[in-house]
C-alpha positions in Angstrom: -37.6 -62.9 105.8 -39.5 -63.5 102.6 -42.8 -64.4 104.2 -42.6 -60.8 106.1 -42.3 -59.0 102.7 -45.3 -60.8 101.3 -47.3 -60.1 104.4 -46.2 -56.4 104.1 -47.1 -56.3 100.4 -50.5 -58.0 101.1 -51.4 -55.4 103.8 -50.6 -52.4 101.5 -52.9 -54.1 99.0 -55.7 -54.4 101.6 -55.1 -50.8 102.4 -55.3 -49.8 98.8 -58.5 -51.8 98.2 -60.1 -50.3 101.4 -59.1 -46.8 100.4 -60.6 -47.4 96.8 -63.8 -48.8 98.5 -63.8 -45.5 100.6 -63.5 -43.4 97.5 -66.1 -45.2 95.7 -68.7 -45.0 98.4 -67.9 -41.2 98.8 -68.6 -40.8 95.2 -71.7 -42.8 95.2 -73.0 -40.8 98.3 -71.9 -37.5 96.7 -73.8 -38.6 93.5 -76.7 -39.4 95.5 -76.8 -36.5 97.7 -76.7 -34.0 94.4 -79.6 -36.0 92.9 -81.4 -35.9 96.0 -80.7 -32.1 96.3 -81.8 -31.6 92.8 -85.2 -33.5 93.7 -85.9 -31.5 96.4 -84.9 -28.2 94.5 -87.3 -29.1 91.8 -90.1 -30.0 94.2 -89.6 -26.8 96.1 -90.1 -24.6 92.6 -93.6 -26.4 92.0 
């Protein structure tokens, strides 16, 4: 029974880690997209 709880906790931990990774990747992608859009906007002005 104990190992079952540990396995469950480790699975939850993995899910949290995966979720955090997804959020970080999404934030990085958003930042990258915003800076890219800014560059294109400036380039379009010139």
